N, C-alpha and C positions, 0 to 999 in steps of 0.2 A: 447508185449506178452512174454511168457516164452520160450524162446529158446533151453532150454532141454526137456521140458516134449513134445515137438511138436514130437519127435521120440521116441516111445516105447522101452525102452532096447537098446538104442542106445547110444553107448560109454561108457562103464566104461573102457575100454582100449583105441580114436581120438583121445585117440586116440590112441588107440592102448595101449596105453598106453603100452604097451607090445605089444604093437599093431602091428606094421610091422615088426617083426624081423625076424631072420631067414633068409636064404638063400637069398641070394640078396635084404633082407630087409623084408620078409615076414613074416606073424603074429605068425610063428611057433617059433619063438626064443625069446630073451628077450623081458624085458617089454619096454625098453627103443627103440627098433628098432633097426635093423642090416645094415640098408642101409646105414649108414654113419660111419664112426667113428667120436668120438668127436672132434669139430672143434673148430676152433679160435671164440670166442664171437662177437657178432655180433656190427658192426664199424658203423662210420655214415654212410649214404647211399647216394647214387645219383640216378639219373631218367637219361633215355634216352634224355627225353626233356621235358622242363615245361609241365606239364598236360598230359605227355605222359606216355605209359608203363615201370615198373618199370624193371632196371638191376639188376645183382645179388646182388651188394652191398645195392642197393635199397630198394629191396624184404626182405634182412635180416634185414635191420633197419624197417622193415614194419611188422615184426613176432614179436607177444610177447616178450615181455622181464622182467626181474624181477621189471625192474620199474612200470610195468602194472601191474602185479600182484605180489604185496610181501609177499603174503602168500604162495606161490607157490615154489617149489623146480624144476630147469631146467637142462634138459640136449641139448645142442646145436649140432646140428648134421651139417655137412660141407653142403654149399651150393655150387651153380653151376647151369649148365642147368638142368640136370636129377641127379636125388638121388639116382637111383638104376640102374639098368641093366635088358636086357629083358632075358627070361630063355626060356626053352622049351614050343612050343606054349601051349594053354590050348587046352583042347578035353572035349566036343565039343568046336568051334571055337567062338560060339557064347557067351560063359563065357572070351572070352579075355579081355574086359575090367576089369573086377574085378580081372585078376589076374595081367594084370599092373597097377593098382591099389597097390594091395599089394606088387608089387615089386617094388614101389615107379618109375614108368617109363612109365607115361600117353601117350595115342595117343589122340590126336595130341602133339608132344614133345614141352614142353614150352620154352621161351626165358629166363626164370629164374627159380630158384627152391631155396627151404631153408626149413628147417624142424628140428622140436625140441619136446621133450615130458616133458611136466607137471605135476605134482601133488601137492595136498596139502601138506603143511609143516605137518598137523594131519594125512594124511592119505597117502597109498601107491598106491593107485588107480591112475595108469596115465591116461594120454591123449595124444596121439602123433597129432602133426598138421603137414601135410605138406600144402607150400605155391606154388602155381605155377603162373607164371606171362607170358601172352601171349602179342604180338603185336596187336592181333584184338581180340575185344570181340566174333567176329564169331568164332573165335578158342576154345576160353574158353568155349563157347555154344556147341559147337562141341563134348568136351569131357563129357560135362553133358548128351548130347543126346545119346552118347555113351553107357555111363552107365544106364541111365535110359532105352533104349530101350534093354539093355542086361539082367536087372531086370525082365522086362516083359517075357523071355524065357528061361533065364538060373536058373536053379532047382540045380546043381551040375557039377561037372567037375574033371577030372584029373589034378593036376597042377605040376609043374616041380620036387616036390618033392616025386610024387608018390603018394600023398595023394587024396583023393577023397572027398572036402568038399561039404558040402550043402549050397545051397544058396538061403536065403528067402528075395525078396523084404517088405520094410517096406514103412509106409505112409511116403508120402513126407513132408520133415520138412519145416517150417514154414522159407522161405529163410530172412526174414526180422526181426528177434528180436529187438524190441527197444534197442537200438538205431544203430542197424545194418544196413550195405545197400545191404545186399543179394537181388541179383536178382531171382534166382532161386535154387532149391536143392533136392538132390535126396537119398536115405537111404536105406541102405540092410543090412543083417546079411550073416557073412559066417562061418560057424560052421562044426568042426571035431572032433570028439572022445570026444564030451562034453563040448569043447571049442569054446566059440563062438568069433568074430572080428565083433563088429558093426562099419558099417561106416556111415560117413554123408558127403556129396560132396555139396559145396556151391560155386555156382557162384558169385561173384561181379564186374561187368562190364568185363574186361580183366584178371580177379584173381580169381582164384579157391582155395580154402582152404577145404582140408581132413581132417577130424576130426575121430579118431580111438580110439576103447577102446576094451580089451580082459577082457573076465572073463569065469567063468562058464556059457554055456548056460542054466542051471537050473535058474541062478539068473537073474528074468526078468529085474530088474534095474541096472545090470551090464553095460549096453550100456550109461547110461546116462551121457551126458556130462555136467560138472559144467554151468551155466547159463553166470558167466562173463569170462568164457574161450572163449564162441562162441561170446559174444557180442565186446569185447574188439578186439580179433583177428578181426573179420570182419569190424570193424570200422578203423583199422589201416592202411591197403594200400590204401585205399582212401583219406585217411587224409594225407599219405606220397606221395601219386603221385599228390596230389590236384585235383582230378576229383572227380566228382558227381557218 
């Protein structure tokens, strides 16, 4: 299945590609995201236990790397439990899950997190990728539920920067692009002053991947994330953890 075409205009930026930059890692900043300064490259990962959830090093190992996408340029951000920090509460509160995703500080809080920005060497359009590992699949599922429910009633809000972005729910992406192991997915667009940020949030077991891309709202294809980025990234955490 075509992992990219499943969400219209999703991701010309998840990666934000410029996606989540700005104060606290929001999308109003640089294309490579501002939630973390460039960090050490991925090392050999470990996991908490055989077949169990990945720890910080293991999750970093499960994130796409240059060896996986040799035709892409990478910017790697720091790893940890959370990648960003909480800001002022969203107004109205029903939109808080969108602000949490923008700031790279999701609820529930993950056990480990990792992030990077990738773009083809022949193109400057970047996709930002945030990976979150949870101790239980139920916690990862709660994050998807929070975001999905928010897309049903949040049409716009005031963020910590004083901006008033609008939010548009997009058709749920196919969570299982061959050969990806996704279980469920949700997508939406956050737009402000003619610039849009497309988000695609995908759960695979106890892991969640957030793909983001930024571009002009008028460019309907700006949010499309390359198929190979989605399929390779969704496959790696499961292979690294040794779980199905």
